[in-house]
VOZAVO-543390 format. One record per residue (C-alpha): x, y, z; residue in three letters; residue number from 0. Coordinates in nm, 3 decimals, m for minus. Layout:
ATOM  X  Y  Z  ALA  NUM
...
//
This chain:
ATOM  m0.014  0.005  0.000  MET  0
ATOM  0.112  0.331  m0.100  ALA  1
ATOM  0.071  0.587  0.196  SER  2
ATOM  m0.142  0.875  0.131  THR  3
ATOM  m0.010  1.071  0.411  ASN  4
ATOM  m0.363  1.151  0.580  ARG  5
ATOM  m0.380  1.077  0.919  PRO  6
ATOM  m0.646  0.890  1.113  ALA  7
ATOM  m0.801  0.874  1.431  ASP  8
ATOM  m0.603  0.637  1.660  PRO  9
ATOM  m0.733  0.301  1.743  LEU  10
ATOM  m1.044  0.333  1.991  ALA  11
ATOM  m0.993  0.254  2.352  LYS  12
ATOM  m1.279  0.080  2.511  GLY  13
ATOM  m1.499  m0.234  2.418  THR  14
ATOM  m1.801  0.035  2.282  ILE  15
ATOM  m1.571  0.256  2.088  ALA  16
ATOM  m1.382  m0.019  1.936  THR  17
ATOM  m1.706  m0.181  1.825  ALA  18
ATOM  m1.828  0.144  1.689  LYS  19
ATOM  m1.513  0.256  1.510  GLN  20
ATOM  m1.473  m0.107  1.362  GLY  21
ATOM  m1.835  m0.073  1.216  PHE  22
ATOM  m1.782  0.266  1.078  ARG  23
ATOM  m1.459  0.151  0.923  ASP  24
ATOM  m1.650  m0.146  0.725  LEU  25
ATOM  m1.807  0.132  0.500  PHE  26
ATOM  m1.492  0.332  0.420  VAL  27
ATOM  m1.275  0.205  0.136  TRP  28
ATOM  m0.956  0.366  0.263  ASP  29
ATOM  m0.857  0.143  0.534  GLN  30
ATOM  m0.705  0.263  0.876  ARG  31
ATOM  m0.360  0.133  0.887  VAL  32
ATOM  m0.128  0.109  1.194  VAL  33
ATOM  0.225  0.248  1.119  VAL  34
ATOM  0.529  0.230  1.294  ARG  35
ATOM  0.827  0.453  1.247  ASN  36
ATOM  1.187  0.392  1.306  ASP  37
ATOM  1.160  0.493  1.675  TYR  38
ATOM  0.902  0.220  1.748  GLY  39
ATOM  0.605  0.434  1.751  GLU  40
ATOM  0.269  0.350  1.583  GLU  41
ATOM  0.022  0.575  1.480  HIS  42
ATOM  m0.281  0.560  1.215  CYS  43
ATOM  m0.326  0.649  0.880  GLU  44
ATOM  m0.574  0.606  0.575  TRP  45
ATOM  m0.439  0.438  0.303  GLN  46
ATOM  m0.601  0.361  m0.018  ARG  47
ATOM  m0.548  m0.009  m0.116  PRO  48
ATOM  m0.309  m0.071  m0.388  GLU  49
ATOM  m0.486  m0.293  m0.687  PRO  50
ATOM  m0.387  m0.670  m0.632  LEU  51
ATOM  m0.049  m0.742  m0.731  LYS  52
ATOM  0.045  m1.063  m0.952  ASN  53
ATOM  0.095  m1.354  m0.739  PRO  54
ATOM  0.380  m1.460  m0.925  ILE  55
ATOM  0.591  m1.112  m0.831  SER  56
ATOM  0.493  m1.202  m0.467  LEU  57
ATOM  0.606  m1.515  m0.446  PHE  58
ATOM  0.930  m1.355  m0.621  ALA  59
ATOM  0.957  m1.108  m0.300  GLN  60
ATOM  1.068  m1.430  m0.090  LEU  61
ATOM  1.409  m1.547  m0.075  SER  62
ATOM  1.506  m1.917  m0.097  LEU  63
ATOM  1.546  m1.922  0.307  LYS  64
ATOM  1.190  m1.741  0.338  ASP  65
ATOM  1.044  m2.005  0.142  TRP  66
ATOM  1.184  m2.283  0.325  LEU  67
ATOM  1.076  m2.123  0.636  TYR  68
ATOM  0.723  m2.096  0.515  PHE  69
ATOM  0.747  m2.471  0.327  LEU  70
ATOM  0.840  m2.603  0.702  VAL  71
ATOM  0.569  m2.448  0.888  GLY  72
ATOM  0.280  m2.536  0.606  PHE  73
ATOM  0.399  m2.894  0.632  LEU  74
ATOM  0.366  m2.863  1.022  ALA  75
ATOM  0.034  m2.732  1.007  TRP  76
ATOM  m0.055  m2.994  0.703  THR  77
ATOM  0.099  m3.282  0.909  ALA  78
ATOM  m0.114  m3.166  1.207  ASP  79
ATOM  m0.429  m3.143  1.046  ALA  80
ATOM  m0.353  m3.516  0.870  PHE  81
ATOM  m0.347  m3.657  1.226  ASP  82
ATOM  m0.669  m3.484  1.362  PHE  83
ATOM  m0.880  m3.598  1.063  HIS  84
ATOM  m0.691  m3.943  1.049  ALA  85
ATOM  m1.009  m3.984  1.291  LEU  86
ATOM  m1.285  m3.769  1.188  SER  87
ATOM  m1.299  m3.907  0.857  ILE  88
ATOM  m1.298  m4.259  0.976  GLN  89
ATOM  m1.530  m4.227  1.250  THR  90
ATOM  m1.778  m4.534  1.128  THR  91
ATOM  m1.424  m4.751  1.108  LYS  92
ATOM  m1.361  m4.688  1.449  LEU  93
ATOM  m1.721  m4.725  1.592  ALA  94
ATOM  m1.722  m5.058  1.437  ALA  95
ATOM  m1.372  m5.133  1.578  TYR  96
ATOM  m1.471  m5.042  1.950  TYR  97
ATOM  m1.823  m5.138  1.916  LYS  98
ATOM  m1.934  m4.791  1.991  GLN  99
ATOM  m2.165  m4.556  1.834  SER  100
ATOM  m2.060  m4.264  1.619  ASN  101
ATOM  m2.152  m4.015  1.893  THR  102
ATOM  m1.906  m4.222  2.132  ASN  103
ATOM  m1.641  m4.211  1.874  ILE  104
ATOM  m1.634  m3.827  1.863  THR  105
ATOM  m1.592  m3.825  2.200  THR  106
ATOM  m1.198  m3.885  2.127  ALA  107
ATOM  m1.246  m3.545  1.907  ILE  108
ATOM  m1.422  m3.349  2.158  THR  109
ATOM  m1.115  m3.444  2.424  LEU  110
ATOM  m0.833  m3.348  2.166  THR  111
ATOM  m0.993  m3.011  2.107  LEU  112
ATOM  m1.072  m2.957  2.457  LEU  113
ATOM  m0.688  m3.008  2.592  LEU  114
ATOM  m0.538  m2.838  2.279  ARG  115
ATOM  m0.500  m2.496  2.469  SER  116
ATOM  m0.297  m2.646  2.727  ILE  117
ATOM  m0.014  m2.745  2.459  GLY  118
ATOM  m0.064  m2.398  2.265  ALA  119
ATOM  0.028  m2.220  2.610  ALA  120
ATOM  0.314  m2.407  2.696  PHE  121
ATOM  0.467  m2.450  2.332  PHE  122
ATOM  0.348  m2.107  2.211  GLY  123
ATOM  0.536  m1.937  2.516  LEU  124
ATOM  0.862  m2.171  2.471  ALA  125
ATOM  0.815  m2.044  2.138  GLY  126
ATOM  0.832  m1.682  2.200  ASP  127
ATOM  1.101  m1.729  2.520  LYS  128
ATOM  1.334  m1.961  2.297  PHE  129
ATOM  1.276  m1.967  1.965  GLY  130
ATOM  1.032  m2.153  1.703  ARG  131
ATOM  1.279  m2.436  1.650  LYS  132
ATOM  1.317  m2.684  1.888  TRP  133
ATOM  0.944  m2.646  2.025  PRO  134
ATOM  0.832  m2.751  1.721  MET  135
ATOM  1.082  m3.029  1.670  VAL  136
ATOM  0.953  m3.158  2.017  LEU  137
ATOM  0.579  m3.111  1.906  ASN  138
ATOM  0.622  m3.287  1.563  MET  139
ATOM  0.810  m3.634  1.694  ILE  140
ATOM  0.575  m3.656  1.992  ILE  141
ATOM  0.288  m3.613  1.781  LEU  142
ATOM  0.402  m3.894  1.586  GLY  143
ATOM  0.443  m4.106  1.871  LEU  144
ATOM  0.089  m4.062  1.979  LEU  145
ATOM  m0.044  m4.187  1.623  GLN  146
ATOM  0.149  m4.468  1.672  VAL  147
ATOM  0.006  m4.525  2.064  ALA  148
ATOM  m0.342  m4.502  1.928  THR  149
ATOM  m0.286  m4.787  1.694  ILE  150
ATOM  m0.201  m4.990  2.014  TYR  151
ATOM  m0.491  m4.926  2.220  ALA  152
ATOM  m0.665  m5.207  2.272  LYS  153
ATOM  m0.983  m5.073  2.486  THR  154
ATOM  m1.199  m4.788  2.408  PHE  155
ATOM  m1.083  m4.627  2.731  GLN  156
ATOM  m0.734  m4.634  2.616  GLN  157
ATOM  m0.794  m4.514  2.296  PHE  158
ATOM  m0.983  m4.178  2.471  LEU  159
ATOM  m0.697  m4.154  2.688  ALA  160
ATOM  m0.410  m4.170  2.394  VAL  161
ATOM  m0.622  m3.909  2.212  ARG  162
ATOM  m0.642  m3.686  2.507  SER  163
ATOM  m0.256  m3.688  2.532  LEU  164
ATOM  m0.260  m3.619  2.151  PHE  165
ATOM  m0.461  m3.311  2.207  GLY  166
ATOM  m0.219  m3.160  2.454  LEU  167
ATOM  0.089  m3.194  2.201  PHE  168
ATOM  m0.122  m3.098  1.886  MET  169
ATOM  m0.218  m2.751  2.033  GLY  170
ATOM  0.166  m2.642  2.039  GLY  171
ATOM  0.218  m2.651  1.654  VAL  172
ATOM  m0.035  m2.382  1.510  TYR  173
ATOM  0.101  m2.049  1.691  GLY  174
ATOM  0.489  m2.163  1.617  ASN  175
ATOM  0.399  m2.256  1.250  ALA  176
ATOM  0.201  m1.964  1.176  ILE  177
ATOM  0.479  m1.735  1.330  ALA  178
ATOM  0.761  m1.883  1.181  MET  179
ATOM  0.630  m1.883  0.829  ALA  180
ATOM  0.454  m1.547  0.819  LEU  181
ATOM  0.715  m1.322  1.024  GLU  182
ATOM  0.974  m1.415  0.743  ASN  183
ATOM  0.744  m1.301  0.462  CYS  184
ATOM  0.700  m0.961  0.295  PRO  185
ATOM  0.454  m0.749  0.400  VAL  186
ATOM  0.236  m0.681  0.106  ASN  187
ATOM  0.273  m1.063  0.048  ALA  188
ATOM  0.145  m1.153  0.356  ARG  189
ATOM  m0.254  m1.196  0.265  GLY  190
ATOM  m0.156  m1.438  m0.015  LEU  191
ATOM  0.097  m1.644  0.180  MET  192
ATOM  m0.168  m1.639  0.512  SER  193
ATOM  m0.408  m1.756  0.260  GLY  194
ATOM  m0.214  m2.072  0.159  ILE  195
ATOM  m0.051  m2.113  0.459  LEU  196
ATOM  m0.406  m2.209  0.658  GLN  197
ATOM  m0.507  m2.434  0.393  GLN  198
ATOM  m0.233  m2.683  0.525  GLY  199
ATOM  m0.543  m2.788  0.763  TYR  200
ATOM  m0.748  m2.841  0.449  SER  201
ATOM  m0.467  m2.998  0.248  PHE  202
ATOM  m0.399  m3.225  0.574  GLY  203
ATOM  m0.768  m3.332  0.519  TYR  204
ATOM  m0.735  m3.373  0.161  VAL  205
ATOM  m0.433  m3.583  0.193  LEU  206
ATOM  m0.582  m3.827  0.497  ALA  207
ATOM  m0.897  m3.884  0.259  ALA  208
ATOM  m0.647  m3.984  m0.002  CYS  209
ATOM  m0.509  m4.243  0.212  VAL  210
ATOM  m0.832  m4.365  0.344  ASN  211
ATOM  m0.955  m4.396  m0.007  LEU  212
ATOM  m0.667  m4.609  m0.081  GLY  213
ATOM  m0.692  m4.843  0.190  VAL  214
ATOM  m1.054  m4.906  0.144  GLY  215
ATOM  m1.348  m4.948  0.346  GLY  216
ATOM  m1.267  m5.239  0.566  GLU  217
ATOM  m1.287  m5.199  0.944  THR  218
ATOM  m0.917  m5.247  1.031  ASN  219
ATOM  m0.771  m5.030  0.788  THR  220
ATOM  m0.826  m4.734  1.035  TRP  221
ATOM  m0.484  m4.812  1.136  LYS  222
ATOM  m0.311  m4.795  0.799  ILE  223
ATOM  m0.394  m4.431  0.794  VAL  224
ATOM  m0.257  m4.362  1.166  PHE  225
ATOM  0.064  m4.539  1.063  TRP  226
ATOM  0.072  m4.300  0.751  VAL  227
ATOM  0.049  m3.957  0.984  GLY  228
ATOM  0.287  m4.123  1.260  ALA  229
ATOM  0.561  m4.100  0.970  GLY  230
ATOM  0.458  m3.791  0.838  PHE  231
ATOM  0.463  m3.580  1.157  SER  232
ATOM  0.799  m3.752  1.264  ILE  233
ATOM  0.951  m3.645  0.891  ALA  234
ATOM  0.883  m3.319  0.940  VAL  235
ATOM  0.999  m3.299  1.292  GLY  236
ATOM  1.347  m3.396  1.159  PHE  237
ATOM  1.292  m3.164  0.873  LEU  238
ATOM  1.271  m2.854  1.087  ARG  239
ATOM  1.616  m2.978  1.263  VAL  240
ATOM  1.788  m2.922  0.937  LEU  241
ATOM  1.684  m2.541  0.944  PHE  242
ATOM  1.832  m2.273  1.189  PRO  243
ATOM  1.647  m2.067  1.407  GLU  244
ATOM  1.365  m1.835  1.278  SER  245
ATOM  1.538  m1.527  1.097  LYS  246
ATOM  1.327  m1.268  1.274  GLN  247
ATOM  1.407  m1.420  1.610  PHE  248
ATOM  1.765  m1.418  1.544  ILE  249
ATOM  1.777  m1.038  1.390  GLU  250
ATOM  1.569  m0.948  1.690  ALA  251
ATOM  1.832  m1.057  1.956  LYS  252
ATOM  2.122  m0.926  1.680  LYS  253
ATOM  1.939  m0.578  1.737  ALA  254
ATOM  2.015  m0.563  2.107  GLY  255
ATOM  1.664  m0.692  2.172  HIS  256
ATOM  1.886  m0.936  2.418  THR  257
ATOM  1.648  m1.199  2.623  GLN  258
ATOM  1.641  m1.125  2.998  LYS  259
ATOM  1.584  m1.357  3.297  GLY  260
ATOM  1.244  m1.523  3.389  SER  261
ATOM  1.155  m1.270  3.600  GLY  262
ATOM  1.140  m1.002  3.281  ALA  263
ATOM  0.967  m1.277  3.074  PHE  264
ATOM  0.687  m1.293  3.348  TRP  265
ATOM  0.680  m0.938  3.422  ALA  266
ATOM  0.647  m0.841  3.043  GLU  267
ATOM  0.355  m1.100  3.021  THR  268
ATOM  0.186  m0.942  3.295  LYS  269
ATOM  0.185  m0.606  3.150  VAL  270
ATOM  0.086  m0.757  2.834  MET  271
ATOM  m0.217  m0.919  2.986  LEU  272
ATOM  m0.294  m0.612  3.178  ALA  273
ATOM  m0.295  m0.408  2.851  LYS  274
ATOM  m0.455  m0.665  2.609  GLU  275
ATOM  m0.663  m0.886  2.791  TRP  276
ATOM  m0.980  m0.710  2.587  LYS  277
ATOM  m0.816  m0.815  2.263  MET  278
ATOM  m0.722  m1.156  2.398  CYS  279
ATOM  m1.110  m1.190  2.497  VAL  280
ATOM  m1.209  m1.048  2.152  TYR  281
ATOM  m0.950  m1.301  2.002  CYS  282
ATOM  m1.088  m1.622  2.188  ILE  283
ATOM  m1.484  m1.537  2.141  ILE  284
ATOM  m1.356  m1.473  1.733  LEU  285
ATOM  m1.156  m1.812  1.728  MET  286
ATOM  m1.454  m2.016  1.929  THR  287
ATOM  m1.698  m1.874  1.604  TRP  288
ATOM  m1.443  m2.006  1.366  PHE  289
ATOM  m1.365  m2.357  1.517  ASN  290
ATOM  m1.743  m2.436  1.545  TYR  291
ATOM  m1.772  m2.307  1.195  TYR  292
ATOM  m1.487  m2.564  1.041  SER  293
ATOM  m1.569  m2.853  1.263  HIS  294
ATOM  m1.951  m2.822  1.227  THR  295
ATOM  m1.933  m2.799  0.842  SER  296
ATOM  m1.695  m3.107  0.843  GLN  297
ATOM  m1.624  m3.350  1.087  ASP  298
ATOM  m1.944  m3.494  1.031  SER  299
ATOM  m2.006  m3.433  0.675  TYR  300
ATOM  m1.868  m3.790  0.581  THR  301
ATOM  m2.101  m3.989  0.797  THR  302
ATOM  m2.397  m3.751  0.663  PHE  303
ATOM  m2.318  m3.862  0.267  MET  304
ATOM  m2.301  m4.207  0.401  LYS  305
ATOM  m2.628  m4.231  0.624  GLN  306
ATOM  m2.854  m3.989  0.500  SER  307
ATOM  m2.730  m3.977  0.104  LYS  308
ATOM  m2.671  m4.377  0.088  HIS  309
ATOM  m2.342  m4.306  m0.050  LEU  310
ATOM  m2.083  m4.583  m0.056  SER  311
ATOM  m1.749  m4.539  0.160  SER  312
ATOM  m1.551  m4.468  m0.145  ALA  313
ATOM  m1.804  m4.250  m0.309  GLY  314
ATOM  m1.828  m4.030  0.028  ALA  315
ATOM  m1.442  m3.986  0.041  THR  316
ATOM  m1.438  m3.904  m0.314  ARG  317
ATOM  m1.692  m3.584  m0.223  ALA  318
ATOM  m1.493  m3.500  0.083  SER  319
ATOM  m1.189  m3.482  m0.109  ILE  320
ATOM  m1.350  m3.244  m0.351  LEU  321
ATOM  m1.501  m3.034  m0.082  MET  322
ATOM  m1.190  m2.982  0.092  LYS  323
ATOM  m1.049  m2.888  m0.233  SER  324
ATOM  m1.251  m2.640  m0.248  GLY  325
ATOM  m1.134  m2.521  0.081  ALA  326
ATOM  m0.751  m2.497  m0.024  CYS  327
ATOM  m0.871  m2.288  m0.344  VAL  328
ATOM  m1.090  m2.044  m0.149  GLY  329
ATOM  m0.841  m2.011  0.119  GLY  330
ATOM  m0.591  m1.895  m0.111  THR  331
ATOM  m0.771  m1.686  m0.309  ILE  332
ATOM  m0.967  m1.507  m0.044  LEU  333
ATOM  m0.661  m1.445  0.162  GLY  334
ATOM  m0.479  m1.325  m0.094  TYR  335
ATOM  m0.784  m1.061  m0.173  THR  336
ATOM  m0.779  m0.968  0.202  SER  337
ATOM  m0.466  m0.775  0.114  GLN  338
ATOM  m0.708  m0.537  m0.098  TRP  339
ATOM  m1.028  m0.591  0.034  PHE  340
ATOM  m0.928  m0.581  0.393  GLY  341
ATOM  m0.911  m0.842  0.634  ARG  342
ATOM  m1.257  m0.778  0.801  ARG  343
ATOM  m1.463  m0.705  0.501  ARG  344
ATOM  m1.291  m1.067  0.339  THR  345
ATOM  m1.431  m1.246  0.634  ILE  346
ATOM  m1.754  m1.071  0.690  ILE  347
ATOM  m1.837  m1.131  0.308  CYS  348
ATOM  m1.726  m1.490  0.298  ALA  349
ATOM  m1.925  m1.595  0.595  ALA  350
ATOM  m2.261  m1.440  0.476  LEU  351
ATOM  m2.196  m1.606  0.135  ILE  352
ATOM  m2.150  m1.933  0.315  SER  353
ATOM  m2.455  m1.917  0.503  GLY  354
ATOM  m2.684  m1.867  0.157  CYS  355
ATOM  m2.524  m2.186  m0.009  LEU  356
ATOM  m2.653  m2.383  0.299  ILE  357
ATOM  m2.953  m2.535  0.113  PRO  358
ATOM  m2.756  m2.612  m0.196  ALA  359
ATOM  m2.492  m2.793  0.017  TRP  360
ATOM  m2.725  m3.031  0.214  ILE  361
ATOM  m3.032  m3.100  m0.043  LEU  362
ATOM  m2.847  m3.319  m0.308  PRO  363
ATOM  m2.859  m3.683  m0.329  THR  364
ATOM  m2.595  m3.767  m0.554  THR  365
ATOM  m2.236  m3.760  m0.536  GLU  366
ATOM  m2.174  m3.522  m0.809  ARG  367
ATOM  m2.428  m3.285  m0.662  GLY  368
ATOM  m2.253  m3.329  m0.277  LEU  369
ATOM  m1.902  m3.288  m0.435  SER  370
ATOM  m1.994  m2.977  m0.621  ALA  371
ATOM  m2.191  m2.786  m0.349  SER  372
ATOM  m1.938  m2.914  m0.087  GLY  373
ATOM  m1.680  m2.770  m0.297  PHE  374
ATOM  m1.859  m2.424  m0.301  MET  375
ATOM  m1.967  m2.387  0.105  ILE  376
ATOM  m1.605  m2.475  0.177  GLN  377
ATOM  m1.442  m2.221  m0.092  PHE  378
ATOM  m1.618  m1.962  0.151  PHE  379
ATOM  m1.567  m2.120  0.497  VAL  380
ATOM  m1.207  m2.200  0.416  GLN  381
ATOM  m1.208  m1.825  0.243  GLY  382
ATOM  m1.275  m1.648  0.553  ALA  383
ATOM  m1.020  m1.895  0.741  TRP  384
ATOM  m0.766  m1.778  0.498  GLY  385
ATOM  m0.759  m1.440  0.658  VAL  386
ATOM  m0.725  m1.566  1.025  ILE  387
ATOM  m0.338  m1.627  1.033  PRO  388
ATOM  m0.207  m1.295  0.921  ILE  389
ATOM  m0.552  m1.102  1.082  HIS  390
ATOM  m0.448  m1.271  1.428  LEU  391
ATOM  m0.078  m1.220  1.363  ASN  392
ATOM  m0.153  m0.831  1.317  GLU  393
ATOM  m0.404  m0.829  1.621  LEU  394
ATOM  m0.165  m1.004  1.871  SER  395
ATOM  0.111  m0.807  2.084  PRO  396
ATOM  0.413  m0.831  1.855  PRO  397
ATOM  0.642  m0.976  2.125  ALA  398
ATOM  0.381  m1.273  2.149  PHE  399
ATOM  0.296  m1.387  1.790  ARG  400
ATOM  0.376  m1.722  1.874  SER  401
ATOM  0.177  m1.775  2.209  SER  402
ATOM  m0.107  m1.539  2.138  PHE  403
ATOM  m0.210  m1.679  1.813  VAL  404
ATOM  m0.206  m2.067  1.949  GLY  405
ATOM  m0.323  m1.985  2.285  ILE  406
ATOM  m0.641  m1.771  2.128  THR  407
ATOM  m0.663  m2.029  1.840  TYR  408
ATOM  m0.681  m2.343  2.071  GLN  409
ATOM  m0.882  m2.163  2.358  LEU  410
ATOM  m1.130  m2.127  2.065  GLY  411
ATOM  m1.090  m2.500  1.980  ASN  412
ATOM  m1.138  m2.577  2.373  MET  413
ATOM  m1.452  m2.390  2.403  ILE  414
ATOM  m1.580  m2.531  2.067  SER  415
ATOM  m1.465  m2.886  2.125  SER  416
ATOM  m1.852  m3.060  2.156  PRO  417
ATOM  m1.934  m2.933  1.815  SER  418
ATOM  m1.900  m3.275  1.633  ALA  419
ATOM  m2.034  m3.470  1.955  GLN  420
ATOM  m2.329  m3.213  1.983  ILE  421
ATOM  m2.402  m3.269  1.588  VAL  422
ATOM  m2.412  m3.634  1.577  ASN  423
ATOM  m2.588  m3.627  1.934  ALA  424
ATOM  m2.875  m3.431  1.819  VAL  425
ATOM  m2.872  m3.563  1.481  ALA  426
ATOM  m2.879  m3.944  1.601  GLU  427
ATOM  m3.182  m3.799  1.813  ALA  428
ATOM  m3.381  m3.678  1.536  THR  429
ATOM  m3.474  m3.890  1.255  MET  430
ATOM  m3.572  m3.785  0.893  ILE  431
ATOM  m3.709  m4.008  0.587  THR  432
ATOM  m3.385  m4.002  0.328  THR  433
ATOM  m3.471  m3.981  m0.049  SER  434
ATOM  m3.496  m4.371  m0.055  LYS  435
ATOM  m3.775  m4.378  0.207  GLY  436
ATOM  m3.562  m4.481  0.514  THR  437
ATOM  m3.528  m4.365  0.831  LYS  438
ATOM  m3.191  m4.212  0.924  SER  439
ATOM  m3.032  m3.930  1.153  PRO  440
ATOM  m3.097  m3.589  1.064  ALA  441
ATOM  m2.743  m3.465  0.990  TYR  442
ATOM  m2.832  m3.260  0.693  GLY  443
ATOM  m3.062  m3.037  0.905  PRO  444
ATOM  m2.855  m3.049  1.198  VAL  445
ATOM  m2.527  m2.913  1.005  MET  446
ATOM  m2.738  m2.654  0.811  GLY  447
ATOM  m2.887  m2.498  1.134  VAL  448
ATOM  m2.600  m2.472  1.328  ALA  449
ATOM  m2.368  m2.319  1.035  THR  450
ATOM  m2.609  m2.047  0.932  ALA  451
ATOM  m2.628  m1.969  1.342  ILE  452
ATOM  m2.236  m1.975  1.323  ILE  453
ATOM  m2.212  m1.774  0.978  ALA  454
ATOM  m2.411  m1.478  1.143  ILE  455
ATOM  m2.241  m1.485  1.474  GLY  456
ATOM  m1.853  m1.461  1.262  ILE  457
ATOM  m2.020  m1.186  1.040  ALA  458
ATOM  m2.154  m0.985  1.373  VAL  459
ATOM  m1.842  m1.058  1.554  THR  460
ATOM  m1.584  m0.936  1.299  THR  461
ATOM  m1.800  m0.641  1.238  ALA  462
ATOM  m1.739  m0.462  1.559  VAL  463
ATOM  m1.386  m0.572  1.600  GLY  464
ATOM  m1.054  m0.427  1.554  PRO  465
ATOM  m0.811  m0.440  1.219  GLU  466
ATOM  m0.475  m0.351  1.245  LYS  467
ATOM  m0.351  m0.452  0.847  LYS  468
ATOM  m0.020  m0.373  0.786  GLY  469
ATOM  0.125  m0.377  1.106  ARG  470
ATOM  0.519  m0.414  1.097  HIS  471
ATOM  0.509  m0.696  1.381  PHE  472
ATOM  0.841  m0.883  1.256  GLU  473
ATOM  1.039  m0.599  1.435  GLU  474
ATOM  0.958  m0.693  1.795  ALA  475
ATOM  1.224  m0.896  1.978  GLY  476
ATOM  1.146  m1.179  2.203  PRO  477
ATOM  0.963  m1.178  2.535  ILE  478
ATOM  1.122  m0.946  2.817  GLY  479
ATOM  1.352  m0.795  2.594  ALA  480
ATOM  1.113  m0.461  2.571  SER  481
ATOM  1.065  m0.363  2.919  LEU  482
ATOM  1.185  m0.022  2.994  GLU  483
ATOM  1.493  0.051  3.149  ILE  484
ATOM  1.495  0.379  3.335  PRO  485
ATOM  1.805  0.586  3.420  LYS  486
ATOM  1.895  0.730  3.762  ASP  487
ATOM  2.018  1.043  3.629  ILE  488
ATOM  2.136  1.167  3.995  ASP  489
ATOM  2.358  0.883  4.090  ASN  490
ATOM  2.444  0.757  3.715  GLY  491
ATOM  2.316  0.424  3.758  SER  492
ATOM  2.061  0.225  3.530  ILE  493
ATOM  1.792  0.061  3.737  THR  494
ATOM  1.673  m0.253  3.526  GLU  495
ATOM  1.348  m0.428  3.652  LYS  496
ATOM  1.277  m0.776  3.596  ALA  497
ATOM  1.016  m0.929  3.800  GLY  498
ATOM  1.150  m0.898  4.150  ALA  499
ATOM  1.518  m0.866  4.037  GLU  500
ATOM  1.700  m0.506  4.046  THR  501
ATOM  2.020  m0.484  3.872  VAL  502
ATOM  2.245  m0.168  3.952  GLU  503
ATOM  2.480  m0.095  3.630  ILE  504
ATOM  2.734  0.166  3.689  ALA  505
ATOM  2.759  0.453  3.408  ASP  506
ATOM  3.146  0.436  3.354  THR  507
ATOM  3.095  0.727  3.117  LYS  508
ATOM  2.975  1.006  3.394  ARG  509
ATOM  3.328  1.103  3.514  ASN  510
ATOM  3.451  1.131  3.160  ASP  511
ATOM  3.153  1.349  3.046  GLU  512
ATOM  3.238  1.562  3.381  LYS  513
ATOM  3.575  1.589  3.238  VAL  514
//
């Protein structure tokens, strides 16, 4: 964006004022952008969006090293999604294997989502404190080992226990992967790269569905899909070992943003929470809507096609693959478009269009019809999601990009964790007559009503929220590096407060200056 040098009012303070300002800004074509000067000071100005640039030219702005960081982050997020969807797309197989209902099997999905926020907090703070590399390596290898442990779970109780533990470590992937991938991208390429990056989730679903299609519909074949997922995760972990620490994290330290003791780390964390708690709450609410959005519209869709539309296992899997291919395309295109159209406007339009497509999504009875309608609705569902990685990075406190993004995302996951279980329970308690005259759980109506409510919720929440498009968050140092160091002029010492610690540093230049 080229600056118009037109100053804008600063970002509003207070919940009501922020909501009013955010809603008004939706109807102003020029965008309120947070600009950071050479002294680290931020101000707002109105900027007119530039026409979208050729994607090839945006790709060319990334160096080879930038691409490597991005691809490793993308693969980590893809492997994470593969491991999760290895369960959700095989619900009926696992129900037969453990002799449980579909609703009982989805308890594992609920437990996984419920515990992801704990892993996000631990590994996110570790990523912001120590760097992106080793927390991600540890995450990916343990995820692979837990996939293997799932295969050897003999009882349903063991299966649930392993999936709960899986959720703890799964939660740590998103924040570190997103921060590492996007902080190395040029500012005007971030919308496009955000859209591509987020679709690692959909791509992981597509890969898991392809493997599931390849192994066939026999009950015990679910284990093969989990073996593939285990190998994928462990391979990404070892791949990350081969690359150095994130460039921006290293450069921040070289520029003088040295990490201080644990006292400074927790002191700055407390300061951030005191200052940004409203932003934290807002992002958690937004991520709760978004996680309901994706899980409600996809986790039970394969089961819906099998039981309500009478598709074969292979036919339902093929339709699921095409559905998530639409997600990959939509997320990339709309994430790219958000660089010109604005983050919030893109999310709102995508959510409302997806709501309008719901009848076409659940009414078809053939594989082709369900594939086409699934493609279109996921184009807009994941199109809205494609904006989220960069939108959250821009809203987050700069030093906390890994932990803030990961924790808010996973807390939203935790709150929305019963989504698949709720859909299955309500659907199984409500029977409808299918096109073949048989009784079937009402998966279609339940998913349709729930998705419509969620789409409206996303549109309203986004409309009254803030936007900090174009923010230079990559210039911030690690947590604990930005605490102010006041100087005592009278005695010529510097007092550095880091938690409970106080360090007196003598000013050796004082006598020289007097001379």
